[in-house]
C-alpha positions in Angstrom: -93.5 62.4 -106.0 -91.8 60.9 -102.5 -88.5 60.7 -102.6 -88.3 57.3 -101.2 -90.8 56.5 -104.4 -88.1 58.0 -106.6 -85.2 55.9 -105.2 -88.2 52.5 -106.2 -88.3 53.8 -109.7 -84.2 54.4 -109.9 -84.0 50.7 -108.9 -86.4 49.2 -111.0 -84.6 51.3 -114.1 -81.2 49.5 -113.6 -82.5 46.6 -113.0 -84.0 46.7 -116.1 -81.1 47.8 -117.8 -78.7 45.1 -116.1 -81.1 42.7 -117.1 -81.2 43.6 -120.6 -77.2 44.3 -120.8 -76.6 40.3 -119.4 -79.0 38.9 -122.1 -77.3 41.0 -125.0 -74.3 39.3 -123.1 -75.2 36.3 -122.9 -76.6 36.4 -126.8 -73.0 37.5 -127.8 -70.9 35.3 -125.8 -72.4 31.8 -126.9 -71.8 31.8 -130.1 -68.4 32.8 -129.4 -68.2 29.7 -127.0 -70.0 27.4 -129.6 -67.3 28.4 -132.2 -64.8 27.6 -129.8 -66.1 24.2 -129.2 -66.5 23.5 -133.2 -62.9 24.1 -133.8 -61.8 22.2 -131.1 -63.9 19.5 -132.5 -62.3 20.0 -136.3 -58.5 19.9 -134.5 -59.2 16.6 -132.7 -61.0 15.6 -135.8 -58.4 16.4 -138.0 -56.0 15.1 -135.3 -57.4 11.6 -135.2 -57.4 11.4 -139.4 -53.6 12.3 -139.3 -53.5 9.0 -136.8 -55.3 7.0 -138.7 -53.3 7.8 -142.0 -50.3 7.6 -139.9 -51.8 4.2 -138.8 -52.4 3.3 -142.4 -49.3 3.7 -143.6 -47.3 1.6 -141.2 -49.4 -1.0 -141.9 -48.7 -1.0 -145.1 -45.3 -1.0 -144.2 -45.6 -4.6 -142.6 -47.1 -6.2 -145.8 -44.4 -8.2 -147.2 -43.6 -7.8 -150.8 -41.8 -10.5 -153.0 -40.4 -9.6 -156.8 -40.3 -13.3 -158.7 -39.4 -13.6 -162.2 -38.1 -15.5 -165.7 -35.3 -14.1 -167.3 -33.9 -15.7 -170.2 -30.6 -15.1 -172.7 -29.9 -11.5 -172.0 -30.8 -11.3 -168.5 -33.1 -8.6 -168.8 -35.8 -9.1 -167.4 -33.7 -10.2 -164.2 -32.4 -6.3 -164.6 -35.6 -5.1 -164.2 -36.5 -7.2 -161.6 -33.7 -6.5 -159.1 -34.0 -3.0 -159.7 -37.5 -3.3 -157.9 -36.3 -5.2 -155.3 -34.2 -2.1 -154.3 -37.0 0.4 -155.2 -39.2 -1.9 -152.8 -36.7 -3.6 -150.3 -38.7 -6.9 -151.3 -37.6 -10.4 -151.9 -36.5 -12.2 -155.1 -36.7 -15.0 -156.3 -36.5 -16.8 -159.6 -38.5 -19.2 -161.7 -35.9 -21.9 -163.4 -37.6 -24.4 -165.8 -36.5 -28.1 -164.5 -35.3 -28.2 -168.4 -33.5 -25.8 -169.3 -34.0 -23.7 -172.6 -31.4 -24.3 -175.7 -29.4 -20.8 -175.9 -30.4 -18.0 -178.1 -29.3 -17.7 -181.2 -30.7 -15.3 -183.1 -34.6 -15.3 -184.6 -34.1 -18.6 -186.3 -32.6 -20.6 -183.1 -33.8 -23.9 -182.1 -35.7 -22.1 -178.9 -37.2 -19.4 -181.2 -39.1 -22.7 -182.4 -39.3 -24.4 -179.5 -40.8 -21.6 -177.6 -43.3 -21.1 -180.5 -44.7 -24.5 -180.3 -44.8 -24.4 -176.7 -46.8 -21.2 -176.5 -49.3 -22.3 -179.4 -50.0 -25.5 -178.0 -50.0 -23.5 -173.8 -47.2 -26.2 -172.6 -46.2 -25.8 -168.9 -42.9 -26.6 -168.5 -42.1 -28.3 -165.2 -40.9 -25.1 -162.8 -38.2 -25.8 -159.9 -39.8 -25.1 -156.2 -39.2 -21.3 -155.3 -37.0 -21.1 -152.3 -39.9 -18.3 -151.0 -43.7 -19.9 -149.9 -46.1 -17.4 -152.2 -48.6 -17.4 -149.5 -46.5 -15.2 -147.2 -46.8 -12.6 -149.3 -49.4 -9.5 -150.1 -47.5 -7.6 -153.0 -45.9 -9.4 -155.3 -44.4 -8.4 -158.7 -44.7 -10.3 -161.8 -42.1 -10.0 -164.4 -41.3 -11.7 -167.7 -39.8 -11.9 -171.2 -41.8 -11.5 -174.3 -42.3 -15.0 -176.0 -45.0 -15.4 -179.7 -47.0 -11.7 -178.2 -47.0 -13.4 -174.6 -45.2 -14.9 -171.3 -42.6 -17.1 -171.5 -44.1 -20.7 -170.8 -42.2 -21.5 -167.5 -44.0 -18.4 -165.8 -47.4 -19.5 -167.1 -47.0 -23.1 -165.3 -46.0 -20.0 -162.0 -49.1 -18.2 -162.7 -51.4 -20.7 -163.3 -49.6 -23.1 -160.0 -50.5 -19.9 -157.4 -53.7 -19.0 -155.4 -53.7 -15.2 -156.5 -57.0 -14.2 -153.9 -56.7 -11.3 -152.0 -53.4 -10.6 -153.6 -51.4 -7.4 -154.8 -49.9 -8.0 -158.6 -47.5 -5.7 -160.1 -47.2 -6.7 -163.9 -44.6 -5.8 -165.7 -42.9 -7.8 -169.1 -39.7 -6.9 -171.2 -40.2 -7.4 -175.1 -37.9 -6.3 -178.1 -40.9 -4.4 -180.4 -43.8 -6.3 -179.5 -45.2 -6.0 -176.7 -48.7 -8.7 -176.9 -50.8 -9.3 -174.7 -49.1 -10.5 -172.1 -50.2 -7.6 -169.3 -53.3 -9.0 -170.0 -52.6 -12.3 -169.6 -50.4 -12.0 -166.6 -53.9 -10.4 -165.3 -56.4 -13.3 -166.5 -54.0 -15.8 -164.7 -53.9 -13.9 -161.3 -57.9 -14.6 -161.0 -59.1 -12.6 -157.8 -55.6 -10.0 -157.6 -55.4 -6.4 -157.2 -53.4 -4.9 -160.2 -51.4 -2.2 -158.8 -49.4 -0.5 -161.9 -48.0 -2.3 -164.9 -44.9 -1.8 -166.8 -43.8 -2.7 -170.5 -40.3 -2.2 -170.8 -38.2 -2.3 -174.5 -35.2 -3.9 -175.5 -33.8 -3.9 -179.2 -34.8 -6.1 -181.1 -31.7 -8.5 -181.7 -31.8 -9.7 -178.7 -29.6 -8.0 -176.9 -29.6 -5.5 -173.7 -29.7 -2.4 -175.0 -32.6 -0.9 -173.3 -34.4 1.8 -175.3 -36.9 2.2 -172.2 -35.8 5.6 -170.8 -34.3 5.4 -167.2 -36.6 8.0 -166.8 -39.7 6.3 -167.3 -38.7 3.1 -165.3 -37.8 5.0 -162.7 -41.4 7.4 -162.7 -42.5 4.2 -162.5 -40.7 2.6 -159.6 -41.7 6.2 -157.8 -45.0 5.8 -158.2 -45.2 2.4 -156.7 -43.7 3.4 -153.8 -46.6 6.6 -153.3 -49.5 3.9 -154.5 -48.2 0.9 -152.4 -47.6 3.0 -149.0 
């Protein structure tokens, strides 16, 4: 074989080897680039989701919260309402009947009998206008003592006088050992609303202000609401 023929064969072999190695390198490097691109897309997506989550939390903080309660006798419902107001950084309003009820004097007192008559008749006493506009709020907590297994009549009046469509309602109630169906009734009267975690708080059965529900249980409820509503 002539020298120039050797050179030609050698050059052909060299080119073939380079082509093979080039293909092999390209085949190996492309998945790495693809993986980098995929990881980059994942990182970008996670960042976007985190940003959306942050925006959602910011929006939820902008929602206006109101605590509304009717409280009687020892002010037990008011006590819980004020704790809720502090925990949620909310506004506060209290329901007052135009004609005040007689003072509580035990199970045989005048107000006990009056309350029974009103509950059984579905009576809704006239209440004073609130100092706030319910329509301005997104989240509204409503609290009442238990009167004859349901809510106190002034709360009945309030709930029936409002449009709850699109609102989020936090029902809570106080009782002396007989919670009845207060929470169920609140939800029925707030048709069109969504409901956050409800709470029943027990005080002593003699109409006093000694709370039997533990403060730890109340704190857990409040913390759960903060997480649920943020």
